[in-house]
PyMOL commands that place a pseudoatom at each C-alpha (Angstrom):
pseudoatom trace, name=CA, resn=UNK, resi=1, chain=A, elem=C, hetatm=0, pos=[5.838, -17.617, -11.850]
pseudoatom trace, name=CA, resn=UNK, resi=2, chain=A, elem=C, hetatm=0, pos=[7.776, -14.972, -13.777]
pseudoatom trace, name=CA, resn=UNK, resi=3, chain=A, elem=C, hetatm=0, pos=[6.207, -15.102, -17.223]
pseudoatom trace, name=CA, resn=UNK, resi=4, chain=A, elem=C, hetatm=0, pos=[6.809, -11.447, -18.044]
pseudoatom trace, name=CA, resn=UNK, resi=5, chain=A, elem=C, hetatm=0, pos=[10.065, -9.840, -16.949]
pseudoatom trace, name=CA, resn=UNK, resi=6, chain=A, elem=C, hetatm=0, pos=[10.753, -6.164, -17.600]
pseudoatom trace, name=CA, resn=UNK, resi=7, chain=A, elem=C, hetatm=0, pos=[14.386, -5.100, -17.715]
pseudoatom trace, name=CA, resn=UNK, resi=8, chain=A, elem=C, hetatm=0, pos=[15.492, -1.464, -18.138]
pseudoatom trace, name=CA, resn=UNK, resi=9, chain=A, elem=C, hetatm=0, pos=[18.858, -1.041, -19.871]
pseudoatom trace, name=CA, resn=UNK, resi=10, chain=A, elem=C, hetatm=0, pos=[21.234, 1.840, -20.479]
pseudoatom trace, name=CA, resn=UNK, resi=11, chain=A, elem=C, hetatm=0, pos=[24.271, 0.017, -21.873]
pseudoatom trace, name=CA, resn=UNK, resi=12, chain=A, elem=C, hetatm=0, pos=[26.357, 0.349, -18.703]
pseudoatom trace, name=CA, resn=UNK, resi=13, chain=A, elem=C, hetatm=0, pos=[28.073, -2.594, -16.968]
pseudoatom trace, name=CA, resn=UNK, resi=14, chain=A, elem=C, hetatm=0, pos=[25.566, -2.197, -14.128]
pseudoatom trace, name=CA, resn=UNK, resi=15, chain=A, elem=C, hetatm=0, pos=[22.638, -2.395, -16.522]
pseudoatom trace, name=CA, resn=UNK, resi=16, chain=A, elem=C, hetatm=0, pos=[24.226, -5.386, -18.257]
pseudoatom trace, name=CA, resn=UNK, resi=17, chain=A, elem=C, hetatm=0, pos=[24.406, -7.235, -14.921]
pseudoatom trace, name=CA, resn=UNK, resi=18, chain=A, elem=C, hetatm=0, pos=[20.645, -6.772, -14.567]
pseudoatom trace, name=CA, resn=UNK, resi=19, chain=A, elem=C, hetatm=0, pos=[20.092, -7.888, -18.155]
pseudoatom trace, name=CA, resn=UNK, resi=20, chain=A, elem=C, hetatm=0, pos=[22.117, -11.073, -17.667]
pseudoatom trace, name=CA, resn=UNK, resi=21, chain=A, elem=C, hetatm=0, pos=[20.136, -11.956, -14.537]
pseudoatom trace, name=CA, resn=UNK, resi=22, chain=A, elem=C, hetatm=0, pos=[16.858, -11.298, -16.358]
pseudoatom trace, name=CA, resn=UNK, resi=23, chain=A, elem=C, hetatm=0, pos=[17.963, -13.542, -19.228]
pseudoatom trace, name=CA, resn=UNK, resi=24, chain=A, elem=C, hetatm=0, pos=[18.820, -16.371, -16.826]
pseudoatom trace, name=CA, resn=UNK, resi=25, chain=A, elem=C, hetatm=0, pos=[15.495, -16.005, -15.011]
pseudoatom trace, name=CA, resn=UNK, resi=26, chain=A, elem=C, hetatm=0, pos=[13.613, -16.019, -18.314]
pseudoatom trace, name=CA, resn=UNK, resi=27, chain=A, elem=C, hetatm=0, pos=[15.372, -19.208, -19.356]
pseudoatom trace, name=CA, resn=UNK, resi=28, chain=A, elem=C, hetatm=0, pos=[14.520, -20.895, -16.044]
pseudoatom trace, name=CA, resn=UNK, resi=29, chain=A, elem=C, hetatm=0, pos=[10.872, -19.843, -16.066]
pseudoatom trace, name=CA, resn=UNK, resi=30, chain=A, elem=C, hetatm=0, pos=[10.336, -20.023, -19.845]
pseudoatom trace, name=CA, resn=UNK, resi=31, chain=A, elem=C, hetatm=0, pos=[9.166, -16.433, -19.588]
pseudoatom trace, name=CA, resn=UNK, resi=32, chain=A, elem=C, hetatm=0, pos=[9.565, -13.529, -21.947]
pseudoatom trace, name=CA, resn=UNK, resi=33, chain=A, elem=C, hetatm=0, pos=[11.554, -10.339, -21.565]
pseudoatom trace, name=CA, resn=UNK, resi=34, chain=A, elem=C, hetatm=0, pos=[10.665, -6.798, -22.373]
pseudoatom trace, name=CA, resn=UNK, resi=35, chain=A, elem=C, hetatm=0, pos=[13.780, -4.683, -22.669]
pseudoatom trace, name=CA, resn=UNK, resi=36, chain=A, elem=C, hetatm=0, pos=[13.171, -0.963, -22.207]
pseudoatom trace, name=CA, resn=UNK, resi=37, chain=A, elem=C, hetatm=0, pos=[15.348, 2.102, -22.582]
pseudoatom trace, name=CA, resn=UNK, resi=38, chain=A, elem=C, hetatm=0, pos=[14.502, 5.757, -22.059]
pseudoatom trace, name=CA, resn=UNK, resi=39, chain=A, elem=C, hetatm=0, pos=[16.246, 8.497, -23.990]
pseudoatom trace, name=CA, resn=UNK, resi=40, chain=A, elem=C, hetatm=0, pos=[16.558, 11.267, -21.404]
pseudoatom trace, name=CA, resn=UNK, resi=41, chain=A, elem=C, hetatm=0, pos=[16.752, 14.407, -23.479]
pseudoatom trace, name=CA, resn=UNK, resi=42, chain=A, elem=C, hetatm=0, pos=[16.099, 16.890, -20.689]
pseudoatom trace, name=CA, resn=UNK, resi=43, chain=A, elem=C, hetatm=0, pos=[18.737, 15.440, -18.331]
pseudoatom trace, name=CA, resn=UNK, resi=44, chain=A, elem=C, hetatm=0, pos=[21.300, 15.369, -21.111]
pseudoatom trace, name=CA, resn=UNK, resi=45, chain=A, elem=C, hetatm=0, pos=[20.582, 18.881, -22.304]
pseudoatom trace, name=CA, resn=UNK, resi=46, chain=A, elem=C, hetatm=0, pos=[20.752, 20.397, -18.823]
pseudoatom trace, name=CA, resn=UNK, resi=47, chain=A, elem=C, hetatm=0, pos=[24.007, 18.588, -18.015]
pseudoatom trace, name=CA, resn=UNK, resi=48, chain=A, elem=C, hetatm=0, pos=[25.729, 19.376, -21.314]
pseudoatom trace, name=CA, resn=UNK, resi=49, chain=A, elem=C, hetatm=0, pos=[24.508, 22.886, -22.083]
pseudoatom trace, name=CA, resn=UNK, resi=50, chain=A, elem=C, hetatm=0, pos=[27.347, 24.624, -20.295]
pseudoatom trace, name=CA, resn=UNK, resi=51, chain=A, elem=C, hetatm=0, pos=[29.955, 22.350, -21.858]
pseudoatom trace, name=CA, resn=UNK, resi=52, chain=A, elem=C, hetatm=0, pos=[28.622, 22.372, -25.384]
pseudoatom trace, name=CA, resn=UNK, resi=53, chain=A, elem=C, hetatm=0, pos=[29.451, 25.949, -26.258]
pseudoatom trace, name=CA, resn=UNK, resi=54, chain=A, elem=C, hetatm=0, pos=[25.928, 26.320, -27.556]
pseudoatom trace, name=CA, resn=UNK, resi=55, chain=A, elem=C, hetatm=0, pos=[26.162, 23.305, -29.884]
pseudoatom trace, name=CA, resn=UNK, resi=56, chain=A, elem=C, hetatm=0, pos=[22.981, 23.177, -31.898]
pseudoatom trace, name=CA, resn=UNK, resi=57, chain=A, elem=C, hetatm=0, pos=[23.429, 19.813, -33.621]
pseudoatom trace, name=CA, resn=UNK, resi=58, chain=A, elem=C, hetatm=0, pos=[20.764, 17.144, -33.672]
pseudoatom trace, name=CA, resn=UNK, resi=59, chain=A, elem=C, hetatm=0, pos=[21.118, 16.170, -30.016]
pseudoatom trace, name=CA, resn=UNK, resi=60, chain=A, elem=C, hetatm=0, pos=[17.752, 14.417, -29.944]
pseudoatom trace, name=CA, resn=UNK, resi=61, chain=A, elem=C, hetatm=0, pos=[18.623, 12.403, -33.049]
pseudoatom trace, name=CA, resn=UNK, resi=62, chain=A, elem=C, hetatm=0, pos=[21.998, 11.367, -31.666]
pseudoatom trace, name=CA, resn=UNK, resi=63, chain=A, elem=C, hetatm=0, pos=[20.447, 10.343, -28.346]
pseudoatom trace, name=CA, resn=UNK, resi=64, chain=A, elem=C, hetatm=0, pos=[17.659, 8.408, -30.058]
pseudoatom trace, name=CA, resn=UNK, resi=65, chain=A, elem=C, hetatm=0, pos=[20.119, 6.557, -32.301]
pseudoatom trace, name=CA, resn=UNK, resi=66, chain=A, elem=C, hetatm=0, pos=[22.238, 5.681, -29.263]
pseudoatom trace, name=CA, resn=UNK, resi=67, chain=A, elem=C, hetatm=0, pos=[19.126, 4.369, -27.505]
pseudoatom trace, name=CA, resn=UNK, resi=68, chain=A, elem=C, hetatm=0, pos=[18.242, 2.220, -30.510]
pseudoatom trace, name=CA, resn=UNK, resi=69, chain=A, elem=C, hetatm=0, pos=[21.732, 0.701, -30.463]
pseudoatom trace, name=CA, resn=UNK, resi=70, chain=A, elem=C, hetatm=0, pos=[21.553, -0.045, -26.726]
pseudoatom trace, name=CA, resn=UNK, resi=71, chain=A, elem=C, hetatm=0, pos=[18.193, -1.782, -27.136]
pseudoatom trace, name=CA, resn=UNK, resi=72, chain=A, elem=C, hetatm=0, pos=[19.348, -3.716, -30.220]
pseudoatom trace, name=CA, resn=UNK, resi=73, chain=A, elem=C, hetatm=0, pos=[22.463, -5.007, -28.431]
pseudoatom trace, name=CA, resn=UNK, resi=74, chain=A, elem=C, hetatm=0, pos=[20.452, -6.079, -25.384]
pseudoatom trace, name=CA, resn=UNK, resi=75, chain=A, elem=C, hetatm=0, pos=[17.869, -7.798, -27.582]
pseudoatom trace, name=CA, resn=UNK, resi=76, chain=A, elem=C, hetatm=0, pos=[20.596, -9.653, -29.480]
pseudoatom trace, name=CA, resn=UNK, resi=77, chain=A, elem=C, hetatm=0, pos=[22.048, -10.962, -26.191]
pseudoatom trace, name=CA, resn=UNK, resi=78, chain=A, elem=C, hetatm=0, pos=[18.643, -12.237, -25.076]
pseudoatom trace, name=CA, resn=UNK, resi=79, chain=A, elem=C, hetatm=0, pos=[17.892, -13.832, -28.447]
pseudoatom trace, name=CA, resn=UNK, resi=80, chain=A, elem=C, hetatm=0, pos=[21.314, -15.503, -28.493]
pseudoatom trace, name=CA, resn=UNK, resi=81, chain=A, elem=C, hetatm=0, pos=[20.386, -17.089, -25.154]
pseudoatom trace, name=CA, resn=UNK, resi=82, chain=A, elem=C, hetatm=0, pos=[17.152, -18.403, -26.655]
pseudoatom trace, name=CA, resn=UNK, resi=83, chain=A, elem=C, hetatm=0, pos=[14.852, -16.057, -24.744]
pseudoatom trace, name=CA, resn=UNK, resi=84, chain=A, elem=C, hetatm=0, pos=[11.640, -14.634, -26.206]
pseudoatom trace, name=CA, resn=UNK, resi=85, chain=A, elem=C, hetatm=0, pos=[12.094, -10.869, -26.146]
pseudoatom trace, name=CA, resn=UNK, resi=86, chain=A, elem=C, hetatm=0, pos=[10.594, -7.615, -27.317]
pseudoatom trace, name=CA, resn=UNK, resi=87, chain=A, elem=C, hetatm=0, pos=[11.760, -4.060, -26.821]
pseudoatom trace, name=CA, resn=UNK, resi=88, chain=A, elem=C, hetatm=0, pos=[10.409, -0.614, -26.159]
pseudoatom trace, name=CA, resn=UNK, resi=89, chain=A, elem=C, hetatm=0, pos=[12.262, 2.666, -26.563]
pseudoatom trace, name=CA, resn=UNK, resi=90, chain=A, elem=C, hetatm=0, pos=[10.904, 5.738, -24.798]
pseudoatom trace, name=CA, resn=UNK, resi=91, chain=A, elem=C, hetatm=0, pos=[11.689, 9.238, -25.981]
pseudoatom trace, name=CA, resn=UNK, resi=92, chain=A, elem=C, hetatm=0, pos=[11.406, 10.735, -22.517]
pseudoatom trace, name=CA, resn=UNK, resi=93, chain=A, elem=C, hetatm=0, pos=[11.573, 14.474, -22.074]
pseudoatom trace, name=CA, resn=UNK, resi=94, chain=A, elem=C, hetatm=0, pos=[9.902, 15.132, -18.734]
pseudoatom trace, name=CA, resn=UNK, resi=95, chain=A, elem=C, hetatm=0, pos=[8.876, 12.024, -16.791]
pseudoatom trace, name=CA, resn=UNK, resi=96, chain=A, elem=C, hetatm=0, pos=[11.066, 10.564, -14.040]
pseudoatom trace, name=CA, resn=UNK, resi=97, chain=A, elem=C, hetatm=0, pos=[12.673, 7.316, -15.172]
pseudoatom trace, name=CA, resn=UNK, resi=98, chain=A, elem=C, hetatm=0, pos=[11.313, 5.489, -12.127]
pseudoatom trace, name=CA, resn=UNK, resi=99, chain=A, elem=C, hetatm=0, pos=[7.747, 6.503, -12.959]
pseudoatom trace, name=CA, resn=UNK, resi=100, chain=A, elem=C, hetatm=0, pos=[8.164, 5.580, -16.597]
pseudoatom trace, name=CA, resn=UNK, resi=101, chain=A, elem=C, hetatm=0, pos=[9.498, 2.089, -15.701]
pseudoatom trace, name=CA, resn=UNK, resi=102, chain=A, elem=C, hetatm=0, pos=[6.854, 1.477, -13.029]
pseudoatom trace, name=CA, resn=UNK, resi=103, chain=A, elem=C, hetatm=0, pos=[4.089, 2.545, -15.429]
pseudoatom trace, name=CA, resn=UNK, resi=104, chain=A, elem=C, hetatm=0, pos=[5.408, 0.316, -18.201]
pseudoatom trace, name=CA, resn=UNK, resi=105, chain=A, elem=C, hetatm=0, pos=[5.607, -2.659, -15.823]
pseudoatom trace, name=CA, resn=UNK, resi=106, chain=A, elem=C, hetatm=0, pos=[2.001, -2.096, -14.801]
pseudoatom trace, name=CA, resn=UNK, resi=107, chain=A, elem=C, hetatm=0, pos=[0.704, -1.531, -18.342]
pseudoatom trace, name=CA, resn=UNK, resi=108, chain=A, elem=C, hetatm=0, pos=[2.572, -4.547, -19.763]
pseudoatom trace, name=CA, resn=UNK, resi=109, chain=A, elem=C, hetatm=0, pos=[1.453, -6.626, -16.763]
pseudoatom trace, name=CA, resn=UNK, resi=110, chain=A, elem=C, hetatm=0, pos=[5.017, -7.560, -15.837]
pseudoatom trace, name=CA, resn=UNK, resi=111, chain=A, elem=C, hetatm=0, pos=[5.497, -10.134, -13.093]
pseudoatom trace, name=CA, resn=UNK, resi=112, chain=A, elem=C, hetatm=0, pos=[8.940, -8.794, -12.195]
pseudoatom trace, name=CA, resn=UNK, resi=113, chain=A, elem=C, hetatm=0, pos=[11.310, -5.907, -12.894]
pseudoatom trace, name=CA, resn=UNK, resi=114, chain=A, elem=C, hetatm=0, pos=[15.006, -6.795, -12.934]
pseudoatom trace, name=CA, resn=UNK, resi=115, chain=A, elem=C, hetatm=0, pos=[17.620, -4.062, -12.945]
pseudoatom trace, name=CA, resn=UNK, resi=116, chain=A, elem=C, hetatm=0, pos=[21.226, -3.513, -12.077]
pseudoatom trace, name=CA, resn=UNK, resi=117, chain=A, elem=C, hetatm=0, pos=[22.303, -1.249, -9.250]
pseudoatom trace, name=CA, resn=UNK, resi=118, chain=A, elem=C, hetatm=0, pos=[25.603, 0.154, -8.066]
pseudoatom trace, name=CA, resn=UNK, resi=119, chain=A, elem=C, hetatm=0, pos=[24.697, -0.530, -4.447]
pseudoatom trace, name=CA, resn=UNK, resi=120, chain=A, elem=C, hetatm=0, pos=[26.059, 2.836, -3.345]
pseudoatom trace, name=CA, resn=UNK, resi=121, chain=A, elem=C, hetatm=0, pos=[25.488, 3.949, 0.211]
pseudoatom trace, name=CA, resn=UNK, resi=122, chain=A, elem=C, hetatm=0, pos=[25.678, 7.121, 2.231]
pseudoatom trace, name=CA, resn=UNK, resi=123, chain=A, elem=C, hetatm=0, pos=[26.777, 10.392, 0.663]
pseudoatom trace, name=CA, resn=UNK, resi=124, chain=A, elem=C, hetatm=0, pos=[27.631, 8.867, -2.741]
pseudoatom trace, name=CA, resn=UNK, resi=125, chain=A, elem=C, hetatm=0, pos=[24.068, 7.543, -3.101]
pseudoatom trace, name=CA, resn=UNK, resi=126, chain=A, elem=C, hetatm=0, pos=[22.536, 10.760, -1.813]
pseudoatom trace, name=CA, resn=UNK, resi=127, chain=A, elem=C, hetatm=0, pos=[24.574, 12.886, -4.221]
pseudoatom trace, name=CA, resn=UNK, resi=128, chain=A, elem=C, hetatm=0, pos=[24.068, 10.683, -7.276]
pseudoatom trace, name=CA, resn=UNK, resi=129, chain=A, elem=C, hetatm=0, pos=[20.488, 9.630, -6.580]
pseudoatom trace, name=CA, resn=UNK, resi=130, chain=A, elem=C, hetatm=0, pos=[19.200, 6.188, -7.313]
pseudoatom trace, name=CA, resn=UNK, resi=131, chain=A, elem=C, hetatm=0, pos=[16.844, 5.306, -10.127]
pseudoatom trace, name=CA, resn=UNK, resi=132, chain=A, elem=C, hetatm=0, pos=[16.829, 1.761, -8.732]
pseudoatom trace, name=CA, resn=UNK, resi=133, chain=A, elem=C, hetatm=0, pos=[15.623, 2.947, -5.336]
pseudoatom trace, name=CA, resn=UNK, resi=134, chain=A, elem=C, hetatm=0, pos=[12.915, 5.107, -6.903]
pseudoatom trace, name=CA, resn=UNK, resi=135, chain=A, elem=C, hetatm=0, pos=[11.708, 2.178, -9.026]
pseudoatom trace, name=CA, resn=UNK, resi=136, chain=A, elem=C, hetatm=0, pos=[11.672, -0.027, -5.943]
pseudoatom trace, name=CA, resn=UNK, resi=137, chain=A, elem=C, hetatm=0, pos=[9.533, 2.543, -4.114]
pseudoatom trace, name=CA, resn=UNK, resi=138, chain=A, elem=C, hetatm=0, pos=[7.068, 3.263, -6.932]
pseudoatom trace, name=CA, resn=UNK, resi=139, chain=A, elem=C, hetatm=0, pos=[6.584, -0.110, -8.606]
pseudoatom trace, name=CA, resn=UNK, resi=140, chain=A, elem=C, hetatm=0, pos=[3.432, -2.116, -8.022]
pseudoatom trace, name=CA, resn=UNK, resi=141, chain=A, elem=C, hetatm=0, pos=[5.229, -5.321, -9.087]
pseudoatom trace, name=CA, resn=UNK, resi=142, chain=A, elem=C, hetatm=0, pos=[8.201, -7.067, -7.440]
pseudoatom trace, name=CA, resn=UNK, resi=143, chain=A, elem=C, hetatm=0, pos=[11.652, -5.668, -8.203]
pseudoatom trace, name=CA, resn=UNK, resi=144, chain=A, elem=C, hetatm=0, pos=[14.883, -7.662, -8.262]
pseudoatom trace, name=CA, resn=UNK, resi=145, chain=A, elem=C, hetatm=0, pos=[17.988, -5.503, -7.851]
pseudoatom trace, name=CA, resn=UNK, resi=146, chain=A, elem=C, hetatm=0, pos=[21.211, -7.014, -9.170]
pseudoatom trace, name=CA, resn=UNK, resi=147, chain=A, elem=C, hetatm=0, pos=[24.313, -5.493, -7.697]
pseudoatom trace, name=CA, resn=UNK, resi=148, chain=A, elem=C, hetatm=0, pos=[27.100, -4.983, -10.168]
pseudoatom trace, name=CA, resn=UNK, resi=149, chain=A, elem=C, hetatm=0, pos=[30.565, -6.011, -8.973]
pseudoatom trace, name=CA, resn=UNK, resi=150, chain=A, elem=C, hetatm=0, pos=[32.622, -2.919, -8.107]
pseudoatom trace, name=CA, resn=UNK, resi=151, chain=A, elem=C, hetatm=0, pos=[35.295, -3.745, -10.683]
pseudoatom trace, name=CA, resn=UNK, resi=152, chain=A, elem=C, hetatm=0, pos=[32.690, -3.694, -13.466]
pseudoatom trace, name=CA, resn=UNK, resi=153, chain=A, elem=C, hetatm=0, pos=[30.842, -0.472, -12.648]
for i in range(1, 153): cmd.bond("trace and resi %d" % i, "trace and resi %d" % (i + 1))
show_as sticks, trace
zoom trace
């Protein structure tokens, strides 16, 4: 049923809730996981530029290394649970995260995308946006949203 499960991660408690659900589903279905992470250089640079005082360090390198660590930790959790897993790290500079995830799910022929969500409503959701909602709207494969308990997010 769910032989190929795609799970985006960012290292947050919300993302970890999605990862744990994906691991459990993979164990039940004897499926495999693909863990993906996107390094969002453009978003980071536009949010930090005013605060950085013109810092010219290797921002891309730092972000990429952080992404590698996030993916490695998620992979280790899946392997410890006995799940077959591979990973993919995107160095994303321009594409919307939702489009990147939906495209990867289609190209990898995923049966399901599992991801954590804050479950925000109203003004908070409108102000912060929702990658989860965008993925839900753009994906051609089923999406399972895992709500993170408020105390964890």
